[in-house]
FIFI-262377 format. One record per residue: x, y, z of N, C-alpha, C, O in turn. Coordinates in steps of 0.001 Angstrom, whole numbers, padded with zeros to 6 digits. Example, Ala and Ser with C-alpha at 12.3 -4.5 7.8 and 13.67 -1.06 7.14 Angstrom:
  n.east n.north    n.up ca.east ca.north   ca.up  c.east c.north    c.up  o.east o.north    o.up
  013190 -005690  007800  012300  -004500  007800  013200 -003300  007800  014236 -003319  008465
  012850 -002250  007080  013670  -001060  007140  012900  000030  007870  013409  001138  008039
end
This chain:
  n.east n.north    n.up ca.east ca.north   ca.up  c.east c.north    c.up  o.east o.north    o.up
  093451  018049 -107210  094621   016843 -107483  094189  015444 -107521  093648  014997 -106510
  094401  014452 -108860  094034   013156 -108842  095104  012322 -109426  095670  012519 -110501
  095329  011268 -108495  095734   009988 -109118  095450  008743 -108919  095484  008174 -107827
  095073  008128 -110275  094553   006720 -109967  095493  005695 -109917  096408  005624 -110736
  095302  004743 -108842  096112   003649 -108948  095474  002649 -108298  095010  002877 -107180
  095351  001434 -108866  094751   000016 -108208  093351  000455 -107870  092773 -000019 -106892
  092652  001574 -108857  091272   001711 -108428  091189  002919 -107400  090267  003734 -107441
  092072  002965 -106609  092068   004143 -105812  092555  005430 -106136  093584  005590 -106793
  091733  006519 -105625  091919   007928 -106436  092437  008886 -105204  091791  008975 -104160
  093628  009569 -105423  093952   010621 -104508  093171  011809 -104678  093152  012162 -105857
  092516  012553 -103898  091886   013636 -103990  092245  014304 -102812  092687  013860 -101752
  091857  015982 -103343  091672   016978 -102282  093104  017910 -102096  093991  017251 -102638
  093527  018841 -101692  093937   019721 -101405  094433  020475 -100075  093768  021294 -099440
  095886  019983 -099747  095975   020165 -098517  097294  021086 -098274  098083  020797 -097375
  097494  022225 -099134  098079   023150 -099259  097999  024320 -098075  098898  025141 -097893
  096754  024253 -097295  096815   025058 -096583  096695  024509 -094731  096395  025079 -093683
  097094  023191 -095099  097166   022836 -093887  099015  022721 -093343  100030  022434 -093980
  098768  023125 -091799  100428   022950 -091422  100837  021895 -090320  100004  021573 -089473
  102067  021367 -090317  102012   020201 -089421  103682  020529 -088734  104630  020961 -089389
  103687  020320 -087838  104847   020483 -086663  105287  018989 -085987  104549  018458 -085158
  106501  018391 -086400  106748   017231 -085690  107732  017840 -084469  108177  018987 -084430
  107878  017140 -083821  108534   016918 -082346  109678  015992 -082374  109421  014788 -082358
  110915  016385 -082415  111674   014728 -082256  112069  014960 -080816  112349  016033 -080281
  112040  013765 -080300  112293   013774 -078531  113747  013184 -078733  114180  012872 -077624
  114682  012909 -079755  116074   012580 -079603  116369  013200 -078403  115811  014071 -077736
  117601  012402 -078261  118433   012856 -076916  119920  013591 -077279  120745  014085 -076511
  119929  013484 -078533  121345   014158 -079327  121138  015243 -079858  120330  015286 -080786
  121792  016405 -079430  121829   017645 -080194  122469  017537 -081287  123373  016759 -081592
  121649  018868 -082240  122248   018888 -083559  123806  019426 -083185  124266  019821 -082114
  124214  019327 -084065  123919   018322 -085336  123699  017059 -085611  123082  016627 -086586
  124373  016241 -084460  124357   015128 -084533  123429  014055 -085311  122276  014425 -085533
  123678  013211 -085597  122503   012424 -086298  121285  011938 -085661  121449  011740 -084457
  120472  011762 -085961  119375   011311 -085190  118729  010297 -086338  118456  010516 -087518
  118580  008992 -085450  117811   008256 -086599  116269  008721 -086192  115554  008984 -087158
  115829  008818 -085220  114361   009343 -085483  114015  010270 -086662  113030  010188 -087397
  115151  011287 -086703  115077   012344 -087919  114746  011398 -088937  113788  011508 -089702
  115518  010528 -088918  115546   009963 -090305  114258  009246 -090671  114052  009090 -091874
  113366  008788 -089810  112068   008357 -089831  111003  009020 -090346  110188  008681 -091204
  111186  010609 -089321  110489   011790 -089276  110601  012179 -090938  109568  012398 -091570
  111476  012222 -091364  111788   012654 -092954  110949  011920 -094057  110587  012564 -095042
  110678  010796 -093947  109887   010356 -094515  108338  010691 -094676  107683  010848 -095706
  107999  010745 -093486  106464   011402 -093310  106406  012864 -093557  105340  013424 -093812
  107645  013548 -093478  107868   015198 -093842  107576  015287 -094987  106797  016089 -095502
  108271  014342 -095544  108718   014934 -097362  107209  014516 -098027  106827  015022 -099082
  106423  013548 -097287  105479   013161 -098031  104034  014100 -098176  103172  014188 -099051
  104304  014919 -096485  103199   016019 -096468  103819  017256 -097766  103293  017638 -098812
  105044  017585 -097158  105561   018477 -098498  104945  018324 -099818  104334  019201 -100429
  105163  017142 -100190  104583   016928 -101854  103097  017496 -102073  102480  017899 -103059
  102791  017341 -100659  101214   017659 -101165  100571  019280 -100572  099463  019768 -100347
  101676  019610 -100513  101705   021134 -099774  101610  021584 -098943  101255  022759 -098856
  101889  020838 -097967  101670   021109 -096446  102960  021783 -095906  104064  021370 -096261
  102827  022751 -095105  103871   023638 -094264  104471  023036 -093238  103866  023004 -092167
  105414  022602 -093317  106083   021636 -091837  107104  022391 -091174  107661  023354 -091700
  107302  022055 -090271  108106   022298 -088940  108730  021158 -088611  108019  020201 -088917
  110084  020733 -087959  110682   019795 -086846  111247  020834 -086008  111834  021874 -086308
  110902  020261 -084758  111312   020887 -083498  112062  019685 -082986  111479  018604 -082906
  113588  019844 -082563  114336   019195 -081646  114100  019383 -080641  114437  020558 -080490
  113556  018886 -079352  113287   019648 -078405  114813  019684 -077111  114839  020344 -076072
  115834  018828 -077601  116738   018562 -076746  117602  019883 -077196  118613  020127 -076537
  117260  020732 -078269  118201   021860 -078860  117588  023184 -078056  118078  024305 -078193
  116484  022906 -077228  115761   024160 -076676  116126  024177 -075139  116603  023141 -074676
  115976  025060 -074466  115904   024733 -073123  114605  025156 -072623  114183  026290 -072394
  113930  023755 -072471  112604   023469 -072117  112579  023307 -070945  113184  022276 -070652
  111987  024052 -069711  111900   023638 -068641  111169  022339 -068270  110284  021987 -069050
  111409  021581 -067202  109992   020503 -066654  108941  021030 -066246  109243  022144 -065820
  107657  020810 -066118  106745   021137 -065618  105398  020923 -066274  105344  020258 -067309
  104178  021507 -065674  103184   021182 -066453  102171  022666 -066032  101001  022697 -065650
  103024  023673 -066247  102300   025033 -066632  103014  025672 -068114  103982  025150 -068668
  102424  026699 -068516  102678   026973 -070042  103724  027684 -069715  104596  027587 -070579
  104057  028459 -068706  105254   029284 -068680  105852  028859 -067095  105209  029188 -066098
  107107  028120 -066991  107931   027711 -065980  108616  028819 -065849  109504  028505 -065057
  108723  029640 -066060  109321   030673 -065389  108548  031627 -064251  108977  032488 -063482
  107430  031172 -064454  106172   031904 -063437  106246  030969 -062107  105861  031484 -061057
  106840  029277 -062080  106893   028834 -060959  108360  028436 -060825  108653  027248 -060963
  109310  029349 -060563  110456   029024 -060538  111989  028860 -060958  113090  029033 -060435
  111402  028379 -062342  112668   028229 -063163  112778  029604 -063697  111915  030478 -063785
  114256  029608 -064099  114958   030960 -064617  114761  031094 -066205  114821  032215 -066710
  114571  030181 -066839  114261   030370 -068171  113502  028982 -068545  113403  027987 -067827
  113041  029156 -069734  111925   028223 -070398  111915  028902 -071881  111771  030080 -072210
  112093  027875 -072553  111803   028391 -074107  110487  027840 -074661  110037  028305 -075708
  109703  026634 -073838  108555   026207 -074244  107377  027706 -074687  106521  027566 -075561
  107520  028790 -074064  106350   029785 -074606  106460  030325 -076245  105643  030679 -077096
  107942  030179 -076176  108230   030669 -077781  107861  029590 -078869  107403  029759 -079999
  108220  028346 -078149  107756   027351 -079435  106434  026697 -079553  106066  026012 -080506
  105572  027056 -078194  103939   026657 -078565  103242  027376 -079855  102353  026692 -080362
  103416  028249 -080283  102670   028869 -080906  102980  028097 -082430  102231  028393 -083362
  104367  026863 -082717  103990   026416 -083570  103027  025117 -083291  102691  024220 -084065
  102697  025336 -081894  101377   023909 -081898  099777  024523 -082182  098696  024077 -082568
  100243  025584 -081820  098776   026557 -081848  098348  026736 -083248  097171  026724 -083607
  099728  026959 -084290  099225   027234 -085795  099070  025822 -086501  098400  025838 -087534
  099599  024589 -086090  099195   023743 -086496  098044  022814 -086820  097420  022826 -085759
  097317  021934 -087733  096577   021338 -087888  096804  019681 -087559  095959  018880 -087157
  098183  019460 -087860  099063   018233 -087612  100012  018293 -086581  100883  019161 -086632
  099972  017571 -085740  100928   017253 -084663  101705  016124 -084399  101201  015598 -083406
  102589  015534 -084742  103519   014546 -084835  104709  014330 -083823  105806  014852 -084020
  104420  013479 -082649  105320   013347 -081467  106231  011882 -081943  105899  010700 -081859
  107618  012579 -082513  108115   011352 -082677  109578  011234 -081446  110043  012084 -080686
  109911  010003 -081667  111272   009965 -080608  111614  008222 -080333  110963  007207 -080579
  112701  008419 -079825  113507   007024 -079727  112915  005786 -078293  112299  006307 -077364
  113093  004676 -078261  112806   004117 -077021  114166  004053 -076417  115249  003905 -076983
  113857  004212 -074995  115015   004102 -074177  114497  002944 -073101  113335  003069 -072714
  115315  001769 -072562  114657   000860 -071512  113210  000469 -071655  112545  000258 -070641
  112579  000340 -073099  111441   000064 -073348  110501  000921 -073270  109310  000611 -073235
  110979  002190 -073233  109906   003401 -072972  110506  004777 -073618  111667  004935 -073997
  109396  005782 -073655  109689   006877 -074541  110617  007723 -073961  110394  007909 -072764
  111678  008354 -074448  112500   009321 -074105  112303  010350 -073257  111250  010951 -073468
  113155  010871 -072110  112914   012063 -071488  112327  013074 -072107  111310  013614 -071672
  112886  013391 -073108  112425   014461 -073976  110674  014238 -074554  109837  015122 -074377
  110409  013138 -075129  109231   012864 -075558  108246  013447 -074524  107328  014243 -074720
  108871  012543 -072745  107723   012827 -071934  107545  014037 -071557  106393  014332 -071238
  108725  015222 -071465  108542   016111 -071312  107673  017153 -072252  107024  018102 -071812
  107774  016843 -073394  106798   017567 -074339  105449  017061 -074093  104530  017805 -074437
  105142  015880 -073536  103776   015508 -073491  103403  016527 -072274  102348  017133 -072457
  104022  016785 -071190  103807   017182 -070146  103210  019000 -070464  102262  019739 -070195
  104537  019002 -071212  104199   020493 -071878  102883  020851 -071921  102155  021518 -071185
  102700  020098 -073227  101508   020250 -073736  100198  019872 -073032  099092  020296 -073369
  100465  018944 -071915  099243   019124 -071026  098915  020321 -070462  097766  020740 -070318
  100360  021109 -070004  100107   022404 -069085  099232  023111 -069925  098788  024078 -069306
  098593  023015 -071590  097780   024210 -072256  096142  023047 -072273  095171  023329 -072975
  096184  022075 -071558  095033   021330 -071754  093651  021994 -071262  092591  021965 -071887
  093853  022521 -070176  092829   023549 -069599  092390  024943 -070307  091386  025516 -069884
  093210  025545 -071492  092960   026466 -072134  091644  026138 -073243  091332  024961 -073420
  091035  027035 -073837  089646   027192 -074615  090402  027461 -075896  091451  028104 -075855
  089767  026856 -077374  089863   027437 -078481  088861  028400 -078750  087959  028665 -077955
  089028  028999 -080010  087606   030160 -080306  086407  030015 -079950  085655  030903 -079548
  086091  028457 -080133  084710   028154 -080315  084361  027484 -078715  083286  026921 -078509
  085312  027616 -077742  084877   027621 -076513  085287  026106 -075748  085341  025884 -074539
  085556  025142 -076910  086392   023930 -076623  087442  023570 -076001  088046  024586 -075656
  088115  022388 -075593  089541   022752 -074985  090300  022965 -076368  089860  022853 -077512
  091580  023307 -075919  092683   023946 -077107  093081  023086 -078459  093242  023442 -079627
  093164  021891 -077850  093471   021098 -079033  092734  020607 -080133  093231  020121 -081149
  091315  020774 -079855  090100   020537 -080590  090637  021417 -082059  090935  022579 -081785
  090791  021087 -083422  090518   019587 -083555  091671  019377 -084358  091608  018910 -085495
  092767  019726 -083768  093931   019202 -083871  094383  017895 -084311  093763  017182 -083522
  095119  017028 -085123  095369   016066 -085442  096763  015090 -084786  097777  015323 -085444
  096886  014540 -084171  097985   013930 -083687  098449  012316 -084402  097553  011578 -084810
  099628  011976 -084473  100151   010941 -084540  101501  011010 -083792  101969  011886 -083064
  101999  009773 -084212  103041   009281 -083348  104414  008524 -084431  104061  007985 -085480
  105435  008547 -084176  106747   007922 -084725  107735  007547 -083758  108157  008299 -082880
  108168  006100 -083988  109285   005462 -082789  110272  004835 -083448  110124  004092 -084418
  111274  005131 -082926  112521   004343 -083367  113472  003675 -082272  113563  004284 -081206
  114089  002652 -082401  114767   001912 -081493  115465  000560 -081733  115229  000148 -082869
  115942  000068 -081294  116583  -001351 -081954  116178 -002444 -080686  116630 -003589 -080649
  115423 -001987 -079855  114909  -003606 -079041  113408 -003233 -079155  113229 -002160 -079731
  112342 -003844 -078758  110875  -003819 -078480  110351 -002634 -077718  110798 -002070 -076719
  109408 -002432 -078365  109122  -001491 -077156  107984 -000484 -078208  107261  000223 -077506
  107770 -000350 -079518  107169   000776 -080213  105472  000915 -079903  104815  001936 -079701
  105079 -000386 -079943  103440  -000321 -079284  103342 -000150 -078057  102156 -000056 -077741
  104077 -000060 -077149  103922   000627 -075762  104419  001823 -075752  104007  002564 -074859
  105283  002281 -076574  105401   004003 -076489  104264  004486 -077287  103591  005269 -076617
  103726  004275 -078674  102755   004719 -079218  101295  004673 -078439  100367  005423 -078742
  101237  003730 -077444  099999   003675 -076994  100112  004865 -075903  099191  005675 -075796
  101509  004960 -074929  101376   006208 -074515  101457  007317 -074935  101068  008248 -074230
  101901  007508 -076001  101651   009049 -076806  100305  009215 -077531  099746  010300 -077697
  099909  008188 -077888  098638   008566 -078645  097548  008760 -077573  096612  009507 -077855
  097581  008182 -076418  096563   008212 -075626  096604  009727 -075001  095766  010622 -075115
  097760  009720 -074357  097809   011488 -073756  097445  012125 -074769  096326  012584 -074536
  097933  012509 -076176  097207   013371 -077507  095865  013010 -077467  095146  013986 -077682
  095163  011821 -077243  093400   012222 -077541  092780  012635 -075945  091799  013263 -075546
  093836  011971 -075346  093111   012884 -073721  093006  014055 -073682  091955  014525 -073245
  094036  014901 -074117  094375   016544 -074054  093470  017311 -075107  093332  018528 -075234
  092843  016191 -075890  092003   016795 -077133  092077  016668 -078408  091255  017173 -079173
  093197  015892 -078819  093774   015512 -080419  092946  014686 -080504  092484  013985 -079604
  092516  014719 -082366  092081   013940 -082749  093183  012515 -083454  094284  012655 -083985
  092467  011296 -083233  093510   010542 -083736  092790  009760 -084786  091736  009163 -084564
  093357  009785 -085854  093124   008724 -086940  093408  007224 -086976  094149  006661 -086170
  092847  006703 -087839  093018   004839 -087751  094660  004755 -087788  095277  005479 -088569
  095094  004173 -087231  096659   003893 -087418  097463  005173 -087554  097859  005636 -088624
  097627  005608 -086543  098163   006974 -086541  099478  006964 -086031  100024  008038 -085778
  100184  005662 -085809  101657   005239 -085519  102650  004797 -086416  102378  004634 -087605
  103509  004637 -086068  104488   004052 -087045  106007  003612 -086364  106562  004309 -085514
  106398  002720 -086733  108103   002813 -086008  108822  001647 -086812  108232  000883 -087575
  110315  001617 -086505  111121   000729 -086810  111937  000274 -085641  112447  001117 -084903
  112099 -001052 -085420  113002  -001583 -084266  114113 -002401 -085289  113903 -002616 -086483
  115170 -002747 -084640  115879  -003729 -084710  115802 -005443 -083953  114912 -005824 -083194
  116971 -006245 -084415  116685  -007234 -083529  116941 -006792 -082018  117684 -005867 -081690
  116188 -007620 -081131  116664  -007151 -079798  118328 -007669 -079415  119052 -008607 -079750
  118435 -006521 -078558  119974  -007010 -078219  120403 -005691 -078706  119550 -004880 -079067
  122208 -005289 -078762  122726  -004221 -078965  122884 -004438 -080820  123321 -005489 -081288
  122483 -003354 -081627  122614  -003406 -082667  122960 -002034 -083557  123324 -000952 -083096
  122732 -002399 -085044  122370  -000920 -085687  121522 -000255 -085178  120956 -000797 -084229
  121120  000980 -085505  120331   001894 -085255  119653  002289 -087073  120187  001846 -088090
  118572  003074 -087060  117790   003373 -087980  118804  003304 -089032  119107  002349 -089748
  119375  004759 -088982  120154   004900 -090071  121527  004458 -089935  122274  005090 -090682
  122132  003545 -089199  123656   002897 -089469  123513  002124 -090914  122440  001707 -091350
  124435  002038 -091398  124436   001381 -092783  124624 -000125 -092421  125392 -000595 -091582
  123538 -000934 -093440  123074  -002164 -093240  122174 -002208 -092141  122185 -003373 -091744
  121232 -001378 -091303  120342  -001624 -090400  119309 -002142 -091115  118584 -002857 -090423
  118983 -002039 -092245  117548  -002231 -093161  116542 -001494 -092649  115490 -002048 -092967
  116279 -000236 -091830  115671   000223 -091304  114768  000988 -092541  113581  000863 -092839
  115909  001882 -093160  115382   002942 -094426  114458  002007 -095583  113505  002413 -096248
  115059  000659 -095586  114706  -000288 -096775  113277 -000940 -095986  112530 -001541 -096758
  112833 -000878 -094535  111682  -001984 -094256  110686 -001122 -094953  110524  000098 -094934
  109808 -002472 -095826  108679  -002324 -096154  107580 -002183 -095430  106582 -001621 -095879
  107620 -002461 -094760  106883  -002631 -093128  106612 -001289 -092291  105559 -000866 -091813
  107742 -000828 -092275  107978   000556 -091525  107696  001736 -092879  107333  002843 -092480
  107788  001630 -093906  108041   002375 -094936  106146  002363 -095234  105585  003433 -095471
  105603  001471 -095197  103932   000982 -095379  103599  002039 -094036  103048  003137 -094120
  103951  001568 -093158  102947   001879 -091977  103432  003825 -091589  102692  004660 -091070
  104537  003976 -091957  104792   005595 -092154  103976  006056 -092912  103322  006977 -092420
  103614  005652 -094462  103085   006437 -095434  101460  006103 -094983  100665  006992 -095290
  100970  005054 -094371  099816   005222 -094210  099510  006075 -093084  098435  006595 -093381
  099806  006418 -092167  099971   006930 -091086  099752  008561 -091502  098698  009141 -091242
  100843  009192 -092153  100896   010380 -092848  099663  010497 -093782  098959  011485 -093573
  099318  009741 -094681  097906   009985 -095263  096746  010322 -094653  095964  011239 -094906
  096705  009064 -093411  095860   009383 -091976  095589  010583 -091563  094559  011197 -091287
  096763  010818 -091572  096721   012432 -090884  096208  013577 -091530  095686  014610 -091109
  096549  013040 -092936  096298   014252 -093933  094827  014198 -094410  094288  015290 -094592
  094045  012984 -094655  092673   012854 -094456  091871  013552 -093157  090898  014289 -093315
  092387  013233 -091953  091538   013461 -091107  091763  015053 -090875  090915  015809 -090400
  092691  015313 -091178  092733   016943 -091000  092293  017886 -091875  092139  019056 -091525
  092006  017380 -093315  091441   018042 -094107  089853  018034 -093877  089306  019137 -093853
  088955  016726 -093681  087971   016558 -093151  087392  017529 -092133  086278  018052 -092173
  088765  017748 -090800  088138   018563 -090053  088278  019830 -090392  087296  020536 -090160
  089298  020387 -090922  088852   021415 -091400  087939  022045 -092226  087719  023254 -092157
  087256  021105 -093200  086076   021628 -094215  084992  021474 -093219  083866  021807 -093588
  085152  021014 -091986  083860   020595 -091295  083824  021439 -090082  083116  021213 -089100
  084823  022648 -090256  084764   024023 -089352  085037  022986 -088023  084148  022939 -087173
  086010  022326 -087878  086388   021538 -086780  085412  020678 -086219  084371  020378 -086804
  085795  020201 -084878  084455   019029 -083665  083548  019963 -083663  083966  021121 -083678
  081908  019707 -083642  080926   020347 -083609  080966  020489 -082178  081095  019398 -081623
  080881  021698 -081220  081041   022190 -080470  079854  021679 -079309  080033  021634 -078092
  078860  021389 -079896  077209   020616 -078689  077980  019387 -078146  078522  018494 -078796
  077893  019575 -076590  078103   018614 -075933  079888  018677 -075223  080266  018187 -074159
  080803  019540 -076368  081616   019666 -075370  082391  021039 -074973  083569  021325 -075187
  081415  021773 -074355  082039   022721 -073949  081760  023299 -072411  080670  023559 -071901
  083373  023442 -071716  083357   023539 -070449  082840  024325 -070012  082174  024041 -069017
  082842  025694 -070475  081848   026637 -069552  080727  027182 -069511  080385  028114 -068783
  079864  026396 -070608  078233   025680 -070957  077963  024897 -069388  077231  025233 -068457
  078845  023781 -069544  078792   022492 -068235  078646  023352 -067133  077730  023234 -066318
  079684  024375 -067074  079728   024788 -065451  078339  025644 -065201  077641  025479 -064201
  078027  026628 -066303  076985   027129 -066508  075422  026596 -066205  074321  027092 -065967
  076015  025296 -066361  074618   024600 -065762  073606  023851 -067189  072529  023256 -067171
  074563  024228 -068356  073973   023603 -069778  073909  021664 -069255  074500  021441 -068198
  073467  020824 -069718  073579   019428 -069464  073923  018546 -070881  074438  017428 -070859
  073589  019175 -071942  073870   018685 -073207  073076  017255 -073554  073556  016391 -074288
  071445  017133 -072728  071225   016036 -072829  071251  015054 -071896  070495  014085 -071830
  072357  015404 -071011  072693   014204 -069582  071657  014103 -069071  070955  015100 -069242
  071166  013239 -068433  069950   012878 -067452  070867  012035 -066334  071580  011098 -066692
  070801  012340 -065357  071163   011742 -063977  069990  010172 -063418  069098  010396 -062599
  070092  009418 -063715  069162   008313 -063535  068403  008438 -062168  067216  008177 -061974
  069408  008929 -061179  068577   008561 -059814  068047  010073 -059697  068170  010622 -058603
  067452  010790 -060782  066410   011968 -060886  065065  011307 -061917  064016  011917 -062126
  065320  010276 -062331  063957   009984 -063622  062872  009470 -062477  061737  009131 -062810
end
């Protein structure tokens, strides 16, 4: 696939990639979600490249609070997370999206991060942490300031538990400070925002490029990041200066 414009060339086949978007809106389906409107820009770009995508609106599911893979084993009567987690396991790209409330991520976004963290101690087939070499990104909507703060929390959390973050891996839209129209409201200017559309497009392509690079390379090299090997005494060239 090649498309030359302004001296740049689009190359690569992304049709073997899978992406999952988690929408942290507080609105149950079928109520309109402004976050979903922004997700659709990125999702449609990916699908044009043949990427298989899935969107999960977490509030539509009975996801228990907690930091274990299955909270039914820790006192909860029900927990949909074990049935949803395979979508993360299958994905090459995971995008965490959500609204701003009181200058911070929604409770649904925070719950998702906690449930992803529940798997951070598991290992992949190479013996690395489970989320190597998945690529992570972030989309934020709101009508007051807070995009960078929310994205900072999400992207730090994702990289901390093993996701790989490309350059400019976040995008968002906010209106004027104070009460006002939301992203999809008529006259908001959200869908027409060149700044938001540019950043969402750049984020999407950076996610695709990095996911392609990692998949073609067979993931992150295993030398130096195998927890069981470290536990067994391998030190991967580490030297304690006290024993030099």
